SEFIMI-82710 format. One record per residue (C-alpha): residue number from 1; chain; x, y, z. Coordinates in pm, 1 decimal, decimal comma. Layout:
SEFIMI-82710
+-----+--------+----------+----------+----------+
: num : chaine :        u :        v :        w :
+-----+--------+----------+----------+----------+
: NUM :      A :        X :        Y :        Z :
...
+-----+--------+----------+----------+----------+
end
This chain:
SEFIMI-82710
+-----+--------+----------+----------+----------+
: num : chaine :        u :        v :        w :
+-----+--------+----------+----------+----------+
:   1 :      A : -12361,2 :   5871,4 :   5707,0 :
:   2 :      A : -12634,0 :   5920,4 :   5448,7 :
:   3 :      A : -12563,5 :   6126,2 :   5142,0 :
:   4 :      A : -12741,0 :   6461,6 :   5141,2 :
:   5 :      A : -12743,3 :   6694,2 :   4844,0 :
:   6 :      A : -12801,1 :   7048,8 :   4964,2 :
:   7 :      A : -12860,5 :   7175,9 :   4610,2 :
:   8 :      A : -13143,3 :   6926,9 :   4551,9 :
:   9 :      A : -13289,2 :   7007,6 :   4892,5 :
:  10 :      A : -13288,6 :   7381,8 :   4825,7 :
:  11 :      A : -13440,0 :   7330,2 :   4477,7 :
:  12 :      A : -13714,7 :   7115,8 :   4628,5 :
:  13 :      A : -13780,0 :   7370,5 :   4901,1 :
:  14 :      A : -13806,0 :   7647,2 :   4640,6 :
:  15 :      A : -14039,9 :   7440,2 :   4419,0 :
:  16 :      A : -14257,6 :   7315,5 :   4705,5 :
:  17 :      A : -14298,5 :   7642,1 :   4894,9 :
:  18 :      A : -14670,7 :   7694,0 :   4940,3 :
:  19 :      A : -14750,5 :   7334,1 :   4842,0 :
:  20 :      A : -15058,8 :   7330,8 :   5062,9 :
:  21 :      A : -15218,4 :   7578,6 :   4819,8 :
:  22 :      A : -15102,7 :   7410,9 :   4496,2 :
:  23 :      A : -15338,8 :   7252,0 :   4248,9 :
:  24 :      A : -15271,7 :   6887,7 :   4167,7 :
:  25 :      A : -15084,6 :   6981,0 :   3848,4 :
:  26 :      A : -14864,5 :   7238,8 :   4023,2 :
:  27 :      A : -14776,6 :   6984,3 :   4290,1 :
:  28 :      A : -14690,5 :   6720,6 :   4029,3 :
:  29 :      A : -14465,5 :   6968,5 :   3846,8 :
:  30 :      A : -14278,6 :   7047,5 :   4169,4 :
:  31 :      A : -14240,9 :   6677,2 :   4254,4 :
:  32 :      A : -14126,0 :   6585,3 :   3903,0 :
:  33 :      A : -13829,7 :   6823,7 :   3920,9 :
:  34 :      A : -13713,8 :   6649,5 :   4236,9 :
:  35 :      A : -13765,2 :   6302,8 :   4089,5 :
:  36 :      A : -13540,1 :   6392,7 :   3796,1 :
:  37 :      A : -13272,8 :   6539,7 :   4025,2 :
:  38 :      A : -13267,0 :   6228,1 :   4243,1 :
:  39 :      A : -13274,7 :   5993,3 :   3945,7 :
:  40 :      A : -12973,0 :   6159,1 :   3784,3 :
:  41 :      A : -12769,8 :   6183,4 :   4106,3 :
:  42 :      A : -12550,7 :   5872,6 :   4125,6 :
:  43 :      A : -12440,4 :   5950,0 :   4480,9 :
:  44 :      A : -12769,9 :   5828,5 :   4626,0 :
:  45 :      A : -12792,2 :   5456,3 :   4684,0 :
:  46 :      A : -13086,0 :   5265,3 :   4542,6 :
:  47 :      A : -13225,9 :   5226,8 :   4892,9 :
:  48 :      A : -13208,2 :   5602,2 :   4954,3 :
:  49 :      A : -13371,5 :   5676,4 :   4619,6 :
:  50 :      A : -13656,8 :   5438,1 :   4697,2 :
:  51 :      A : -13716,0 :   5605,7 :   5034,3 :
:  52 :      A : -13725,1 :   5947,6 :   4868,0 :
:  53 :      A : -13963,2 :   5824,2 :   4597,7 :
:  54 :      A : -14190,4 :   5668,7 :   4860,7 :
:  55 :      A : -14221,2 :   5997,3 :   5050,9 :
:  56 :      A : -14270,7 :   6190,5 :   4725,6 :
:  57 :      A : -14553,1 :   5951,1 :   4640,8 :
:  58 :      A : -14706,1 :   6010,4 :   4983,2 :
:  59 :      A : -14675,8 :   6384,9 :   4925,2 :
:  60 :      A : -14855,4 :   6349,9 :   4593,8 :
:  61 :      A : -15136,9 :   6142,5 :   4742,8 :
:  62 :      A : -15198,9 :   6318,6 :   5073,9 :
:  63 :      A : -15454,0 :   6584,0 :   5157,6 :
:  64 :      A : -15367,6 :   6950,4 :   5125,6 :
:  65 :      A : -15334,4 :   6981,4 :   5503,6 :
:  66 :      A : -15067,3 :   6708,7 :   5520,6 :
:  67 :      A : -14849,1 :   6835,1 :   5234,0 :
:  68 :      A : -14629,6 :   7047,4 :   5458,1 :
:  69 :      A : -14547,4 :   6745,2 :   5675,3 :
:  70 :      A : -14444,9 :   6531,0 :   5379,1 :
:  71 :      A : -14251,5 :   6816,3 :   5218,5 :
:  72 :      A : -14040,1 :   6840,3 :   5534,6 :
:  73 :      A : -13974,2 :   6465,9 :   5521,3 :
:  74 :      A : -13861,0 :   6487,1 :   5159,2 :
:  75 :      A : -13630,0 :   6777,8 :   5231,3 :
:  76 :      A : -13480,2 :   6585,6 :   5522,8 :
:  77 :      A : -13408,9 :   6286,0 :   5297,9 :
:  78 :      A : -13249,9 :   6499,3 :   5028,2 :
+-----+--------+----------+----------+----------+
end
């Protein structure tokens, strides 16, 4: 079973709430907190970390309308 960190997921959810209305800088700040949490958590495998980073990148590069979809995917992976 995949490792899931509920604390990281809840932090991400708190930081990304309302992401569809965020400016680019606000979105990057929210994503960066999650990147640091995942990077420092040794319980995630490298493969899992890469999947999370890929979806975070998609979240950062998508349109405002699609942010909610990608935020859900990130939370699911965390």
